[in-house]
C-alpha positions as CSV (number, residue, x, y, z in Angstrom):
1,M,118.7,129.2,60.1
2,D,116.2,128.0,57.6
3,A,118.3,124.9,57.0
4,L,118.3,124.1,60.7
5,I,114.5,124.4,61.0
6,F,114.1,122.3,57.8
7,I,116.4,119.6,59.3
8,L,114.5,119.6,62.6
9,C,111.2,119.2,60.8
10,V,112.5,116.3,58.7
11,L,113.8,114.6,61.9
12,L,110.5,115.1,63.6
13,V,108.5,113.7,60.7
14,C,110.9,110.8,60.1
15,G,111.1,110.0,63.8
16,C,107.3,109.6,64.1
17,A,106.8,107.9,60.7
18,T,108.3,104.6,61.8
19,R,106.0,101.6,62.3
20,E,107.0,101.3,65.9
21,P,105.1,103.6,68.4
22,C,107.0,106.6,69.6
23,H,106.4,105.7,73.1
24,A,106.0,102.4,75.0
25,P,102.4,101.3,75.4
26,L,101.0,101.8,78.8
27,A,101.2,98.7,81.0
28,G,98.0,97.4,82.6
29,P,97.5,97.6,86.3
30,P,99.8,95.4,88.3
31,P,98.3,92.0,89.3
32,A,96.3,92.0,92.5
33,T,98.5,90.7,95.3
34,A,95.8,88.2,96.3
35,T,96.2,86.3,93.0
36,V,100.0,86.2,93.0
37,A,101.6,83.1,94.4
38,L,103.6,83.4,97.6
39,A,107.4,83.0,97.3
40,A,110.5,82.4,99.5
41,G,111.7,85.5,101.2
42,E,108.2,87.1,101.5
43,R,106.8,88.2,104.8
44,I,103.1,87.3,105.2
45,N,100.6,88.1,107.9
46,L,98.4,85.4,109.4
47,T,95.3,85.9,111.5
48,L,94.2,82.7,113.3
49,T,90.8,82.9,114.9
50,T,89.3,80.4,117.3
51,E,86.2,80.6,119.5
52,R,88.5,81.7,122.3
53,D,90.9,84.2,120.8
54,V,92.4,85.9,117.7
55,T,96.1,85.6,117.1
56,H,98.0,87.8,114.6
57,L,101.3,86.5,113.3
58,S,103.9,87.8,110.9
59,E,106.0,85.1,109.3
60,D,108.7,84.9,106.7
61,V,108.5,82.3,104.0
62,D,111.8,80.4,104.2
63,A,114.0,79.3,101.3
64,Q,112.1,76.0,101.2
65,G,108.8,77.8,100.9
66,N,107.7,77.1,104.4
67,I,106.4,79.1,107.4
68,I,106.2,78.1,111.0
69,A,102.9,79.0,112.7
70,S,101.6,77.5,116.0
71,L,104.6,75.3,116.2
72,L,103.7,73.6,112.9
73,V,105.4,73.9,109.5
74,F,103.3,74.8,106.5
75,H,104.5,74.8,102.9
76,V,103.0,77.9,101.2
77,A,105.3,78.8,98.3
78,G,103.4,78.6,95.0
79,L,100.0,79.2,96.7
80,T,98.0,82.4,96.6
81,P,97.2,83.9,100.0
82,A,93.7,82.4,99.8
83,E,95.0,79.0,98.9
84,A,97.6,79.1,101.7
85,A,94.9,80.2,104.2
86,K,92.7,77.3,103.1
87,Q,95.5,74.8,103.4
88,I,96.6,76.1,106.8
89,E,93.0,76.1,108.1
90,Q,92.5,72.5,107.0
91,E,95.7,71.4,108.8
92,L,95.0,73.4,111.9
93,S,91.4,72.2,112.1
94,F,92.5,68.8,113.0
95,K,95.1,70.0,115.5
96,S,92.8,72.6,117.0
97,R,90.4,69.9,118.1
98,Q,93.2,68.1,119.8
99,W,94.0,71.4,121.6
100,G,90.4,71.9,122.7
101,H,89.2,74.3,120.0
102,S,86.0,73.4,118.1
103,S,87.0,75.5,115.1
104,V,89.7,77.7,113.6
105,S,89.8,80.1,110.7
106,V,92.8,81.5,108.9
107,K,93.4,84.7,106.9
108,V,96.7,85.2,105.0
109,S,97.8,88.5,103.5
110,R,101.0,90.3,102.4
């Protein structure tokens, strides 16, 4: 019995005496989803706001990295949600004037 206790103590000491930590270091918090680029296969939510109404859409990013919103195709893969919203808003601003809207704002989220 004494020999078993001795062996267990030696294994315990030797196991923790290595240079590597006994446990994996704790990972930091996951990156905020707002700073992670959008990718093909993701579903994103869009809120399109004009002076007349608010439209909520849920769109899938296709294999080419595009979404279809308001009958227009937008390439969003590789952009953060904020960057995608800015790009879509810029492209829709021109179209919205043609459609009789004075302004449009866009919000993109996961």
